[in-house]
C-alpha positions as CSV (number, residue, x, y, z in Angstrom):
1,M,-0.3,0.0,-0.1
2,R,2.9,2.3,0.9
3,K,4.6,2.0,-2.3
4,L,1.2,2.3,-4.2
5,C,0.8,5.7,-2.3
6,L,4.4,6.8,-3.1
7,G,4.1,5.7,-6.6
8,T,0.8,7.8,-7.0
9,V,2.6,10.9,-5.2
10,G,5.6,10.9,-7.3
11,V,3.9,10.2,-10.6
12,L,1.3,13.0,-9.7
13,A,4.2,15.5,-8.8
14,M,6.3,14.8,-12.0
15,T,3.1,15.1,-14.1
16,L,2.3,18.6,-12.7
17,L,5.5,19.9,-12.7
18,I,6.0,18.8,-16.5
19,A,2.7,20.0,-17.5
20,S,3.6,23.5,-15.9
21,I,6.8,23.7,-17.7
22,A,5.1,22.8,-21.0
23,L,2.2,25.6,-20.4
24,L,5.1,28.1,-19.4
25,V,7.4,27.3,-22.7
26,A,4.4,27.1,-24.8
27,R,2.9,30.3,-23.1
28,V,-0.5,28.5,-23.8
29,L,-2.5,30.5,-21.4
30,Q,-0.7,33.8,-22.2
31,K,-1.8,33.4,-25.9
32,A,-5.3,32.7,-25.2
33,V,-5.6,35.8,-23.2
34,D,-3.9,37.6,-26.0
35,L,-6.0,36.0,-28.3
36,Q,-9.2,37.2,-26.3
37,V,-7.7,41.1,-26.0
38,K,-7.4,41.0,-29.7
39,E,-10.6,39.8,-30.6
40,E,-12.5,42.2,-28.1
41,T,-10.3,45.2,-29.5
42,V,-12.5,45.9,-32.1
43,L,-14.7,48.7,-33.0
44,R,-17.9,47.3,-33.1
45,N,-21.3,48.9,-32.4
46,G,-22.9,48.2,-29.0
47,T,-19.7,46.9,-27.4
48,D,-17.9,48.2,-24.2
49,I,-14.9,49.4,-26.1
50,F,-17.2,50.9,-28.8
51,K,-19.1,52.7,-26.2
52,V,-15.8,54.2,-24.4
53,W,-14.5,55.1,-27.5
54,E,-17.5,57.0,-28.4
55,E,-18.0,58.8,-25.2
56,P,-14.5,58.5,-23.1
57,P,-15.1,58.6,-19.6
58,P,-12.1,60.1,-17.9
59,P,-12.5,63.9,-17.0
60,I,-10.2,66.0,-19.5
61,Y,-8.9,69.3,-17.9
62,I,-7.2,71.8,-20.2
63,Q,-5.4,74.9,-18.1
64,F,-4.2,77.8,-19.8
65,Y,-1.1,79.7,-18.5
66,F,-0.6,83.3,-20.2
67,F,2.5,85.1,-20.1
68,N,2.1,88.7,-19.3
69,L,4.4,91.0,-20.9
70,T,5.6,93.8,-18.3
71,N,7.8,95.9,-20.2
72,P,6.4,96.8,-23.7
73,L,8.0,100.0,-24.2
74,E,11.5,98.8,-23.5
75,V,10.9,95.9,-25.7
76,L,10.4,98.0,-28.5
77,E,13.8,99.7,-27.7
78,G,15.6,96.5,-28.4
79,E,15.6,95.1,-24.6
80,T,14.9,91.9,-23.2
81,P,11.3,91.0,-22.6
82,I,10.2,90.3,-19.0
83,M,7.3,87.7,-18.7
84,K,5.3,87.1,-15.9
85,Q,3.3,84.0,-15.7
86,A,-0.5,84.1,-15.3
87,G,-2.8,81.0,-14.7
88,P,-4.0,78.5,-14.5
89,Y,-7.2,79.1,-16.4
90,T,-8.8,75.8,-16.1
91,Y,-11.5,74.3,-18.3
92,R,-13.2,70.8,-18.5
93,E,-13.1,69.6,-22.0
94,H,-15.9,67.3,-23.3
95,K,-15.1,65.6,-26.8
96,P,-17.6,62.7,-27.7
97,R,-17.5,61.1,-31.1
98,V,-20.6,61.9,-33.3
99,N,-22.0,61.5,-36.8
100,I,-20.5,57.8,-36.5
101,H,-20.7,55.4,-39.7
102,I,-19.5,52.1,-40.2
103,L,-17.7,51.5,-43.2
104,E,-16.4,48.9,-45.7
105,N,-18.2,45.8,-43.7
106,G,-16.9,47.0,-40.3
107,T,-13.3,47.4,-41.2
108,K,-13.3,51.4,-41.0
109,V,-15.3,53.8,-39.0
110,S,-15.8,57.6,-39.9
111,S,-16.6,60.2,-36.9
112,V,-16.3,63.8,-35.9
113,N,-14.9,64.8,-32.6
114,P,-16.6,68.0,-31.3
115,K,-14.9,69.9,-28.4
116,T,-16.6,71.8,-25.5
117,Y,-15.2,73.6,-22.9
118,F,-16.5,74.6,-19.6
119,F,-14.8,76.9,-17.2
120,E,-13.9,75.5,-13.8
121,P,-13.6,78.4,-11.5
122,E,-12.7,76.5,-8.3
123,M,-9.2,75.2,-10.4
124,S,-8.5,78.7,-11.7
125,V,-6.8,81.8,-10.5
126,G,-9.1,84.4,-11.8
127,D,-12.3,85.5,-14.0
128,P,-11.2,84.8,-17.8
129,K,-13.8,87.4,-18.8
130,V,-12.1,90.3,-16.5
131,D,-8.6,89.4,-16.1
132,L,-6.0,91.3,-18.7
133,I,-3.1,90.0,-20.4
134,R,-0.8,92.5,-22.4
135,S,0.7,90.1,-25.5
136,V,1.9,90.9,-29.1
137,N,-1.0,92.0,-31.4
138,V,-1.1,89.2,-33.8
139,P,-3.8,91.0,-36.0
140,A,-1.2,93.8,-36.6
141,L,1.6,91.4,-37.4
142,V,-0.5,89.6,-39.8
143,G,-1.3,92.8,-41.7
144,M,2.2,94.2,-41.5
145,D,3.9,90.6,-42.4
146,M,1.5,90.6,-45.4
147,A,2.1,94.3,-46.7
148,T,6.0,94.6,-45.9
149,E,8.2,95.3,-48.9
150,T,4.9,95.9,-50.9
151,S,2.8,98.8,-52.3
152,F,0.2,98.1,-49.7
153,H,2.4,98.8,-46.7
154,L,1.4,102.7,-46.9
155,P,-2.4,101.8,-46.9
156,V,-1.7,99.3,-44.2
157,E,0.0,101.6,-42.1
158,F,-2.4,104.1,-42.3
159,L,-5.2,101.6,-41.2
160,L,-2.6,100.9,-38.3
161,L,-2.7,104.4,-37.2
162,L,-6.5,105.0,-37.8
163,Y,-7.3,101.9,-35.7
164,Q,-4.5,102.8,-33.0
165,E,-3.1,99.3,-33.6
166,N,0.1,98.6,-31.8
167,M,2.7,96.0,-31.4
168,F,1.3,94.9,-28.1
169,T,-2.3,95.0,-27.0
170,M,-4.5,94.2,-24.0
171,H,-7.2,91.9,-24.2
172,T,-9.1,89.4,-21.5
173,V,-8.1,85.9,-21.1
174,H,-11.3,85.1,-22.7
175,E,-10.8,87.3,-25.7
176,L,-7.3,85.9,-26.3
177,L,-8.6,82.1,-26.3
178,W,-12.0,82.2,-28.0
179,G,-11.7,85.3,-30.2
180,Y,-12.6,89.0,-30.6
181,Q,-13.8,91.0,-33.6
182,D,-11.0,93.3,-34.7
183,K,-11.6,96.2,-36.6
184,F,-8.3,96.2,-38.3
185,L,-9.1,92.6,-39.4
186,S,-12.3,93.6,-40.7
187,T,-10.9,96.0,-43.1
188,L,-8.4,93.6,-44.6
189,H,-11.0,91.1,-44.8
190,K,-12.6,93.4,-47.3
191,I,-9.3,93.1,-49.3
192,R,-8.4,89.5,-48.7
193,P,-11.6,87.4,-47.4
194,N,-9.5,84.6,-46.5
195,I,-8.3,86.7,-43.6
196,D,-10.8,86.1,-40.9
197,E,-12.5,89.1,-39.4
198,D,-11.9,88.1,-35.8
199,F,-8.9,86.7,-33.9
200,G,-8.5,84.3,-30.9
201,Y,-5.9,81.7,-30.5
202,F,-8.7,78.9,-30.2
203,K,-11.6,80.8,-31.8
204,K,-14.4,78.7,-33.7
205,M,-12.9,75.6,-31.3
206,N,-15.5,75.6,-28.7
207,G,-18.5,73.8,-29.9
208,T,-16.9,72.7,-32.9
209,D,-14.7,69.7,-34.3
210,D,-11.5,69.6,-36.5
211,G,-13.0,67.5,-39.2
212,E,-14.1,64.2,-40.1
213,Y,-11.6,61.1,-39.2
214,V,-11.9,58.1,-41.0
215,V,-10.3,55.2,-38.8
216,L,-9.5,51.2,-38.9
217,S,-11.6,49.2,-36.7
218,G,-8.8,46.7,-35.9
219,E,-11.3,43.7,-37.4
220,K,-8.1,43.2,-39.8
221,N,-5.5,43.5,-37.7
222,Y,-5.2,44.6,-33.7
223,L,-2.4,46.6,-34.7
224,D,-4.4,49.2,-36.7
225,F,-6.9,49.7,-33.8
226,T,-8.1,53.4,-34.3
227,R,-5.4,54.2,-36.9
228,I,-6.3,57.1,-39.0
229,V,-6.5,56.4,-42.7
230,E,-8.3,59.8,-43.7
231,W,-8.9,63.4,-42.1
232,N,-10.9,65.8,-43.8
233,G,-11.4,63.9,-46.8
234,K,-7.3,63.7,-47.5
235,H,-5.2,60.9,-46.9
236,S,-2.1,63.4,-46.3
237,L,-1.3,66.7,-45.4
238,D,-0.2,69.5,-48.4
239,W,1.3,72.0,-45.8
240,W,5.0,70.8,-45.7
241,S,7.6,70.2,-48.0
242,S,8.2,66.5,-48.2
243,P,6.0,63.3,-48.5
244,T,7.0,62.0,-45.1
245,S,6.1,65.3,-43.1
246,N,2.7,65.4,-45.0
247,M,1.9,61.9,-43.8
248,I,-0.9,61.2,-41.1
249,N,0.3,58.7,-39.0
250,G,-1.3,57.0,-35.7
251,T,-4.2,57.5,-34.1
252,D,-5.8,60.6,-32.5
253,G,-4.0,60.1,-29.2
254,D,-6.9,59.0,-27.3
255,T,-6.9,55.0,-27.8
256,F,-4.1,52.9,-28.7
257,H,-3.8,49.2,-29.7
258,P,-3.4,46.5,-27.3
259,L,-0.3,44.4,-26.2
260,L,2.0,47.4,-26.6
261,S,5.6,46.5,-26.4
262,T,8.6,48.9,-24.8
263,D,10.3,48.8,-27.9
264,E,7.5,50.3,-30.0
265,T,6.9,53.8,-31.3
266,I,3.7,55.4,-30.8
267,Y,2.3,57.6,-33.6
268,V,-0.3,60.4,-32.9
269,F,-1.6,62.6,-35.3
270,V,-2.2,66.2,-33.8
271,S,-4.4,68.6,-35.9
272,D,-3.5,71.6,-33.5
273,F,0.4,70.8,-34.7
274,C,-0.8,70.3,-38.2
275,R,1.3,67.2,-38.5
276,S,2.0,63.7,-36.8
277,V,4.3,63.2,-34.0
278,Y,5.7,60.2,-32.3
279,L,6.8,58.9,-28.8
280,N,9.0,56.4,-27.3
281,F,8.9,54.3,-24.2
282,D,10.3,56.1,-21.3
283,S,9.8,54.0,-17.8
284,Y,7.5,51.6,-16.1
285,V,4.8,53.5,-13.7
286,S,1.8,52.4,-12.1
287,V,-1.5,54.6,-11.9
288,D,-3.8,53.7,-9.0
289,G,-2.2,50.3,-9.1
290,I,-2.8,50.0,-12.9
291,P,0.7,49.0,-14.5
292,A,1.5,51.3,-17.5
293,Y,4.2,52.0,-19.9
294,R,5.3,55.8,-20.1
295,F,5.7,57.1,-23.3
296,R,7.7,60.5,-24.2
297,P,8.3,62.3,-27.4
298,P,12.2,62.0,-28.0
299,L,14.5,65.1,-28.3
300,K,14.9,64.7,-32.2
301,L,11.2,65.1,-32.6
302,F,11.6,68.7,-33.1
303,G,15.4,68.6,-33.4
304,N,17.3,70.7,-35.7
305,L,18.5,69.4,-39.1
306,S,21.9,68.2,-37.3
307,I,20.0,66.0,-34.9
308,N,17.2,65.3,-37.3
309,P,17.4,65.5,-41.1
310,D,14.2,64.4,-41.6
311,N,12.6,67.5,-40.2
312,A,13.8,69.4,-43.3
313,G,10.3,68.9,-44.7
314,F,9.0,70.9,-41.7
315,C,11.2,74.3,-42.8
316,V,8.5,75.9,-44.4
317,P,9.0,78.3,-46.4
318,A,11.8,76.0,-47.7
319,G,15.2,76.4,-45.6
320,N,13.5,78.5,-42.9
321,C,14.4,76.2,-39.9
322,L,14.0,77.9,-36.6
323,G,16.1,75.4,-34.4
324,T,15.4,72.7,-32.0
325,G,12.2,72.6,-29.9
326,L,10.2,74.9,-32.6
327,L,7.8,74.1,-35.3
328,N,6.5,77.0,-37.3
329,V,2.9,76.3,-38.2
330,S,2.3,79.5,-40.1
331,A,1.4,77.8,-43.2
332,C,-1.8,76.3,-41.6
333,R,-2.8,79.2,-39.5
334,Q,-3.6,81.6,-42.4
335,G,0.0,83.0,-42.3
336,A,0.1,84.1,-38.8
337,P,3.6,84.0,-37.6
338,I,2.6,81.3,-35.0
339,I,5.4,79.1,-33.5
340,L,4.7,75.9,-31.5
341,S,7.2,74.7,-28.5
342,P,7.2,72.8,-25.6
343,P,6.3,75.2,-22.7
344,H,9.0,77.6,-21.1
345,F,11.0,76.4,-24.4
346,Y,11.7,73.0,-22.5
347,Q,14.4,70.9,-24.3
348,S,14.5,73.6,-26.9
349,D,17.7,75.4,-27.9
350,E,19.2,77.8,-24.8
351,V,19.1,80.8,-27.1
352,F,15.3,80.9,-27.0
353,V,15.2,80.6,-23.1
354,K,17.9,83.3,-23.0
355,D,16.2,85.6,-24.7
356,I,13.1,86.2,-22.4
357,D,13.7,86.8,-18.9
358,G,10.8,85.0,-16.8
359,L,11.4,81.4,-18.0
360,H,12.2,78.3,-16.1
361,P,11.9,74.9,-18.1
362,N,11.7,71.6,-16.3
363,E,10.2,68.1,-17.0
364,E,7.9,67.7,-14.2
365,E,5.9,71.0,-15.3
366,H,6.6,71.3,-19.0
367,G,7.0,67.6,-20.5
368,T,4.8,66.0,-22.6
369,F,3.8,62.0,-21.4
370,L,1.1,59.3,-22.0
371,D,0.9,56.4,-19.5
372,I,-0.8,53.5,-21.2
373,N,-1.6,50.1,-19.9
374,P,0.1,47.8,-22.2
375,L,-2.4,44.6,-22.2
376,T,-5.4,46.4,-23.2
377,G,-3.9,49.9,-24.6
378,L,-5.9,52.1,-22.5
379,L,-4.6,55.7,-21.5
380,V,-4.6,55.6,-17.9
381,R,-3.1,59.1,-17.6
382,A,-1.6,61.6,-19.7
383,A,-0.5,65.3,-19.9
384,R,-0.1,67.2,-23.3
385,R,1.8,70.5,-22.8
386,T,2.2,73.0,-25.6
387,Q,3.2,76.5,-25.9
388,I,2.1,79.0,-28.6
389,N,4.6,81.5,-29.7
390,V,4.6,84.6,-32.1
391,Y,7.7,85.2,-34.4
392,V,8.4,88.9,-34.3
393,K,11.1,91.3,-35.6
394,K,11.8,94.5,-37.0
395,L,10.0,95.6,-40.1
396,P,11.5,98.8,-41.6
397,D,8.0,99.9,-43.5
398,F,6.2,100.0,-40.0
399,V,7.1,102.1,-37.0
400,Q,5.0,99.9,-34.6
401,T,7.7,97.7,-34.7
402,G,10.5,99.8,-33.4
403,N,13.6,98.5,-32.6
404,I,12.7,95.2,-31.6
405,R,14.8,92.3,-31.6
406,T,14.2,89.1,-33.8
407,L,12.2,86.9,-30.9
408,V,10.3,84.0,-30.6
409,L,7.8,85.7,-28.0
410,P,5.8,83.3,-26.0
411,V,2.2,84.0,-25.6
412,L,0.6,81.1,-23.5
413,Y,1.0,77.2,-23.0
414,L,-1.6,74.6,-22.3
415,N,-1.4,71.8,-20.2
416,E,-4.2,69.2,-21.5
417,S,-4.4,66.5,-18.9
418,V,-6.5,63.3,-18.1
419,V,-6.3,60.7,-15.4
420,L,-8.6,57.3,-15.5
421,D,-11.7,57.9,-13.4
422,K,-12.4,55.6,-10.6
423,A,-15.2,53.6,-12.3
424,S,-13.0,52.9,-15.2
425,A,-10.1,52.3,-13.2
426,D,-11.9,49.5,-11.0
427,K,-13.2,48.2,-14.2
428,L,-9.7,47.8,-15.7
429,K,-8.2,46.5,-12.5
430,T,-11.0,43.8,-12.6
431,A,-10.2,42.4,-16.1
432,L,-6.2,42.6,-15.3
433,L,-7.0,40.4,-12.4
434,Q,-8.8,37.8,-14.4
435,S,-6.4,37.7,-16.9
436,S,-3.5,37.6,-14.2
437,V,-5.3,34.6,-12.9
438,I,-5.3,32.6,-15.9
439,T,-1.8,33.4,-16.8
440,S,-0.9,32.4,-13.5
441,I,-2.4,29.0,-13.6
442,P,1.2,27.3,-14.6
443,Y,2.8,28.5,-11.9
444,I,0.2,27.5,-9.4
445,I,0.4,23.9,-10.9
446,M,3.8,24.0,-10.7
447,A,3.5,24.9,-6.9
448,I,1.2,22.1,-6.4
449,G,3.6,19.7,-8.2
450,I,6.7,21.0,-6.1
451,I,4.4,20.5,-2.7
452,F,3.5,16.8,-4.0
453,G,7.5,16.5,-4.6
454,I,8.2,17.2,-1.1
455,V,5.5,14.8,0.0
456,F,7.1,12.0,-2.0
457,V,10.4,12.8,-0.9
458,V,9.5,12.6,2.9
459,L,7.6,9.8,2.7
460,A,10.2,7.9,0.5
461,C,12.9,8.9,3.2
462,R,11.2,7.9,6.5
463,P,12.8,4.7,7.9
464,V,10.3,1.3,8.2
465,R,10.5,-1.9,10.2
466,E,9.0,-5.0,9.9
467,T,6.0,-6.0,12.1
468,E,5.5,-9.8,13.4
469,E,2.7,-10.1,10.6
470,G,5.1,-9.2,8.2
471,R,3.9,-5.5,7.4
472,E,5.9,-2.5,7.0
473,V,5.5,0.2,9.7
474,L,7.0,3.7,9.7
475,I,9.3,4.3,12.7
476,D,8.4,7.1,15.0
477,P,11.4,9.2,15.4
478,E,10.3,9.7,18.8
């Protein structure tokens, strides 16, 4: 009987150990989990993932910080601008996807993504409709830049004097963000209808969308989940000077494919940037107990040509490259001399920081990152930080520019942040726990096998003696 028990325990221990090793080597259960995730990560009407894509649950906040110019007269005399940061002025951002259409047998989905902003006074420093900011006069700059060294410079100069337009102007935060009507622009509009009559850095963006997106559903390949294939009826852009620069790559930055790896490069199309950008793995992080990969844009993304020769396509007009960290988007901003950069010129050429008094770049406040759960591809935390600057220089045809130095002058920067809400986080944790239990089964089997192996060894090593009836009896060590 003892031999039978020993044999059973030994065989069972060996079988469990072999089975667990086989499962681990073949990754059977891990592959099963991966297959289930791939099959579920498809935009199909009525599914949970479709509902989350259609109506993103996390609260999204966008904080605006303004640079208030404190010495405008001195700047016109060629001195260094002194900036004082004001903010944040915080808005809650709501951006559902609407006008959704399933295309090509479920392989593509089209939609528009209108954004609506709601002011959050308890998260802000003041009233945007009252607080004034002194900043560069972009409408005047557009007119001067359009007319300089042309026969129109005298009429434009007359209009500037008539409407008392100067190089710098004061407007409320609300006007600078969402727009105000400008008499000078209204007159220019009669000459050039393509010039809007009003100006605001985010005008016509509250309650409106940035165009129709057509994305892949992930039906054919999970790696293509929500990848953009068409925007505003175009498969590529036309603002830049090279085919590579004009490519529309990646998703819109709200969703990503599942089963991410650390050696991947993530592509995101940002309509505000008028281009696609990319991010690389930076570090392992945890958000409320949820494991995530942190991705950051590399230094070479906005590097100068010595760092990244591929950026030559973004030098518009051709050959007009501003340096590391800067992107000239005037081509897609009706000719307005708008330059984008990281806040406080973080990771930009040092000369831009030194040109302005009051900048203090640092990664914690001014760096951009995305924290993505690698199994599901869900965005669990993110911060997209962008600074809007205006390119200014002395224009001999216009007295308004004085003796100002050539500068990239900061106007404002925004911090668009999101953290997964509690309900969504709890749901994700449950899904991750279930997958963890399934993938841990081989280790559980191995542990049971080891226990049976220990029992087998203990029983096999205990001494025995013969009884008078010839039965084997274990000897008690005591």
